[in-house]
C-alpha positions as CSV (number, residue, x, y, z in Angstrom):
1,M,8.5,190.1,110.6
2,I,8.5,190.1,114.8
3,L,9.9,186.8,115.7
4,R,9.2,185.3,119.0
5,T,11.8,184.3,122.1
6,E,11.7,181.2,121.4
7,Q,12.3,181.7,118.0
8,V,15.0,183.8,118.7
9,E,16.5,181.4,121.1
10,Q,16.1,178.7,118.9
11,A,17.9,180.4,116.1
12,I,21.1,181.0,118.9
13,C,21.1,177.1,119.9
14,R,20.7,176.1,116.4
15,N,24.0,178.1,114.8
16,G,25.9,179.0,118.3
17,I,27.5,182.2,119.4
18,C,29.9,183.4,117.9
19,I,32.7,186.0,120.5
20,V,35.2,187.8,118.2
21,V,38.5,188.9,120.1
22,T,40.6,191.8,119.1
23,V,43.8,191.7,120.5
24,Y,47.1,193.7,120.7
25,N,50.3,192.6,122.4
26,P,48.4,190.9,125.2
27,D,50.1,190.5,128.4
28,I,49.6,186.5,127.7
29,S,48.9,185.1,131.7
30,A,46.0,188.1,131.3
31,L,44.8,187.2,128.0
32,K,44.4,183.7,129.4
33,G,42.5,185.2,132.3
34,N,39.9,186.7,130.6
35,L,39.5,184.3,127.7
36,L,38.6,181.2,129.7
37,T,36.3,183.9,132.1
38,Y,33.7,183.1,128.4
39,A,35.6,180.4,126.3
40,G,32.8,177.7,128.2
41,Q,29.7,180.0,126.9
42,A,29.8,180.6,123.2
43,E,30.4,177.7,120.4
44,T,33.1,179.6,119.0
45,L,35.6,182.4,119.6
46,V,37.2,184.0,116.9
47,I,40.9,185.9,118.1
48,C,41.9,188.6,115.9
49,D,45.8,189.1,116.5
50,N,46.8,192.4,115.8
51,S,49.9,192.0,117.5
52,D,53.2,193.6,116.1
53,T,55.9,191.2,116.0
54,E,55.9,186.7,114.8
55,A,57.5,186.2,119.3
56,T,53.7,187.6,120.2
57,R,51.8,186.3,117.9
58,Q,53.2,183.1,118.7
59,Q,52.8,182.5,122.7
60,V,48.7,183.9,122.0
61,I,48.7,180.7,119.3
62,A,50.4,178.7,122.3
63,M,48.4,180.1,124.5
64,L,45.4,179.1,122.5
65,E,46.2,175.6,122.6
66,D,44.7,175.0,126.0
67,I,41.1,176.6,124.9
68,S,39.3,173.9,122.7
69,N,36.9,176.5,120.9
70,T,38.8,179.2,119.1
71,V,39.9,180.2,115.9
72,Y,42.8,182.3,115.7
73,L,43.7,185.0,113.0
74,S,46.3,187.0,112.6
75,M,46.4,189.8,110.9
76,G,49.7,190.0,110.5
77,G,50.7,192.9,112.2
78,N,48.6,196.3,113.7
79,I,45.2,197.3,111.4
80,G,43.3,198.6,113.6
81,I,40.5,197.5,115.4
82,G,37.5,198.7,113.1
83,A,39.6,196.3,110.4
84,A,40.2,192.9,113.0
85,Q,36.8,193.3,114.5
86,N,35.0,193.0,110.4
87,R,37.5,190.2,109.4
88,G,36.8,188.0,112.6
89,I,32.6,188.8,112.2
90,S,33.0,187.7,107.9
91,H,34.9,184.7,109.4
92,G,32.3,184.1,111.3
93,I,29.1,185.0,109.1
94,A,31.7,182.9,106.4
95,T,30.7,179.3,109.3
96,G,27.6,179.7,109.6
97,H,26.9,181.9,112.7
98,E,24.0,184.4,113.2
99,Y,24.7,186.0,116.8
100,F,28.1,188.0,117.5
101,I,29.7,189.3,120.6
102,E,32.3,191.6,121.0
103,I,35.3,191.4,123.3
104,D,38.7,193.3,124.2
105,Q,41.2,191.5,125.3
106,D,41.0,193.6,128.5
107,S,37.8,192.5,129.1
108,K,36.7,189.5,131.4
109,L,32.5,188.0,131.6
110,P,30.8,186.9,134.2
111,P,28.8,183.2,134.6
112,N,26.0,183.0,132.2
113,F,26.5,186.6,130.4
114,V,26.2,185.1,127.8
115,E,22.8,184.0,128.4
116,G,22.0,186.9,130.1
117,I,22.6,189.6,126.8
118,S,21.1,187.1,124.0
119,Q,17.7,186.6,126.2
120,A,17.2,190.8,127.1
121,Y,18.1,191.1,123.0
122,S,15.4,188.2,121.9
123,R,13.0,190.1,124.7
124,L,13.4,193.6,122.7
125,L,13.1,192.1,119.5
126,E,9.7,190.4,120.8
127,Q,8.8,193.5,121.8
128,G,9.3,194.8,118.0
129,C,12.4,196.3,118.6
130,A,14.1,197.7,115.5
131,V,17.8,196.5,117.6
132,A,21.3,197.2,116.3
133,G,22.5,195.0,119.4
134,I,22.6,195.2,123.6
135,G,25.9,196.2,125.2
136,P,26.4,195.1,129.2
137,V,27.4,198.0,131.9
138,A,31.0,198.9,131.7
139,V,32.7,198.7,135.4
140,R,36.6,199.3,136.6
141,E,38.2,197.1,138.8
142,D,37.2,200.4,141.7
143,G,33.9,200.4,140.7
144,F,34.4,203.2,138.4
145,V,31.1,202.9,135.5
146,Y,32.2,203.6,132.4
147,D,29.8,206.2,129.8
148,D,27.3,207.5,133.4
149,Q,25.1,204.3,133.2
150,Q,24.0,203.2,135.9
151,I,23.6,198.8,137.1
152,N,20.0,198.3,137.8
153,G,17.0,196.3,136.5
154,S,16.1,198.0,133.2
155,I,17.3,198.4,130.3
156,V,17.7,201.1,128.5
157,S,18.9,202.5,124.7
158,V,21.4,205.2,124.1
159,D,23.0,206.6,121.3
160,K,26.6,204.6,121.4
161,T,28.1,201.8,123.6
162,L,30.9,200.4,124.0
163,S,32.1,197.8,121.6
164,S,33.0,195.1,124.5
165,G,30.1,192.6,125.9
166,F,27.7,194.0,122.3
167,F,25.7,191.5,121.0
168,F,24.1,191.7,117.5
169,S,23.0,190.2,114.7
170,K,24.3,189.0,111.1
171,S,21.3,190.5,110.1
172,A,21.9,194.1,111.8
173,F,26.1,194.4,110.7
174,E,24.7,193.2,107.3
175,H,22.3,196.9,107.1
176,V,24.6,199.2,109.1
177,G,27.6,197.5,107.4
178,P,31.4,197.1,108.6
179,K,32.9,198.7,111.1
180,D,35.2,202.1,109.6
181,E,38.6,201.0,109.4
182,S,39.9,204.1,108.2
183,L,39.6,205.5,111.9
184,F,41.4,202.8,112.8
185,I,40.8,203.0,116.9
186,D,39.3,205.2,118.6
187,Y,35.0,205.9,118.3
188,V,35.2,203.1,116.2
189,D,32.3,201.6,118.0
190,W,30.4,204.3,118.5
191,E,30.3,205.9,114.9
192,W,28.3,202.0,113.8
193,C,26.2,202.7,117.1
194,W,25.3,206.1,115.7
195,R,25.4,204.9,111.9
196,A,23.3,201.8,113.1
197,S,20.4,204.6,114.3
198,K,20.2,206.4,110.6
199,K,19.4,203.4,109.3
200,G,16.7,203.0,112.0
201,L,18.5,200.6,114.7
202,T,18.5,201.3,117.8
203,T,21.1,200.4,120.1
204,Y,20.7,199.0,124.3
205,V,21.8,198.5,127.3
206,D,21.0,195.9,129.7
207,R,21.6,197.5,133.2
208,T,21.2,194.3,135.3
209,I,24.1,193.3,133.4
210,S,28.0,194.4,134.0
211,I,31.7,193.2,133.0
212,G,34.9,193.6,133.9
213,H,36.4,196.8,131.9
214,M,39.6,198.7,132.0
215,L,40.8,201.4,129.8
216,G,44.1,202.5,129.0
217,D,45.7,203.3,132.5
218,G,42.4,204.2,134.1
219,H,41.6,207.7,135.4
220,R,43.3,210.2,137.5
221,R,41.1,213.0,139.6
222,V,42.2,216.7,138.1
223,L,41.1,219.4,138.5
224,G,37.9,217.6,139.8
225,F,37.0,216.2,136.9
226,N,37.4,212.2,136.3
227,V,40.7,212.5,133.6
228,G,41.7,209.1,131.4
229,L,45.1,207.9,131.3
230,P,45.6,206.2,127.4
231,A,48.7,205.6,125.9
232,P,49.9,209.0,124.9
233,I,49.2,207.9,121.3
234,R,46.0,207.3,121.3
235,H,45.1,211.3,121.7
236,Y,46.1,210.8,118.1
237,Y,43.5,208.9,117.7
238,Q,40.7,210.7,119.7
239,Y,41.9,214.1,118.2
240,R,42.1,213.6,114.7
241,N,39.1,210.9,114.5
242,G,37.0,213.8,116.7
243,L,37.5,216.2,114.2
244,R,36.8,213.7,111.0
245,L,33.6,213.1,112.7
246,F,32.3,216.6,113.1
247,W,31.4,216.9,109.7
248,R,29.5,213.6,109.4
249,G,25.6,214.9,110.1
250,Y,24.4,211.6,111.9
251,V,26.7,211.9,114.9
252,P,24.7,213.3,117.7
253,L,25.8,217.8,117.9
254,S,25.3,217.8,121.0
255,W,28.5,215.2,120.6
256,R,30.0,216.7,118.2
257,L,30.2,220.3,120.1
258,K,30.4,218.8,123.7
259,R,33.4,216.1,121.9
260,V,35.1,219.9,120.4
261,L,35.0,221.7,124.2
262,I,36.6,218.5,126.1
263,M,39.8,218.4,123.2
264,V,40.1,221.8,124.1
265,L,40.1,221.8,127.9
266,K,42.3,218.6,128.3
267,F,44.9,219.8,126.0
268,P,46.1,221.8,129.1
269,I,45.6,219.4,131.1
270,Y,47.3,216.1,129.0
271,A,50.2,219.0,128.5
272,C,51.2,219.9,131.8
273,L,49.1,218.0,134.8
274,V,49.1,213.8,134.1
275,G,52.7,213.4,132.6
276,N,54.3,213.1,129.6
277,G,53.5,216.3,128.9
278,P,55.3,217.1,125.8
279,K,54.9,213.6,123.7
280,R,51.2,214.0,124.9
281,C,51.5,217.5,122.7
282,R,53.2,215.9,120.0
283,Y,50.6,213.6,119.1
284,M,47.4,215.7,120.1
285,F,48.5,218.4,117.4
286,K,49.4,215.6,114.9
287,G,45.9,214.8,115.6
288,V,43.9,218.0,114.7
289,V,46.7,219.1,112.0
290,D,46.0,215.4,110.5
291,G,42.0,215.8,111.5
292,L,41.4,218.6,109.7
293,L,43.4,217.0,106.7
294,C,41.0,214.1,106.5
295,R,43.9,212.2,107.1
296,R,42.6,207.7,107.9
297,G,44.1,204.6,109.4
298,K,47.2,204.1,111.3
299,I,49.7,206.9,112.1
300,A,52.1,208.3,109.8
301,L,54.9,208.6,112.1
């Protein structure tokens, strides 16, 4: 059944939109500033807290006292972004929500973001599109645009997109299934998009809408290329999960081959040219070993 735009918008108004925010050891002031950019745009904010210590969790709870429409869920430690998102979405479904937006702690939303992204979603449905979800263009503070996107007046289909700012429905989530918790962090969002495609749903990006977003410590220009600067431990998950996803047939072959090439080329760059080389090497090597052994979840230190 194809829903008309007004039917979708009425359902959104009736049930409200639930924003699921995943946080991990956040800078409390920065987190509050980001939350305030969208707290008034949705009915409910579910804060899924992966923070390591009880002291940090109490700081998050205290900060949320000034924001009335929040629900706080402690994960009791870092259980990974996929597991935290699954719990937040499950809570939203249990409390009657049918539409969701995922956000991470480093993202802020422009005014009217929720209205704009939900209207774009409903227009796609009216056109008969089978929609997994729709996301914005993510832009760094210095103007760098992630995923080779452009900011123009079009909605485009993509094979994957970032989870931050991603709008989707309860029905799509239940059709595709929960996030892959075994990946723990890196590529959780992309894997879900690829799995959605396997099940007949398409992911979109609305190029008229952008959000501020920061990945890790930004990027550095090395040998003519923009190289991301994640925390060293993230190399473990990037290398391990890249190898684990290599064997999944629904992951695009072009991505799998490109990822292996990138992992080979980036090894000497991260080892020698961007700092913390020995530490980065240890995590990359362990990621390769554990990827080949198909290990899951949080790194075993």
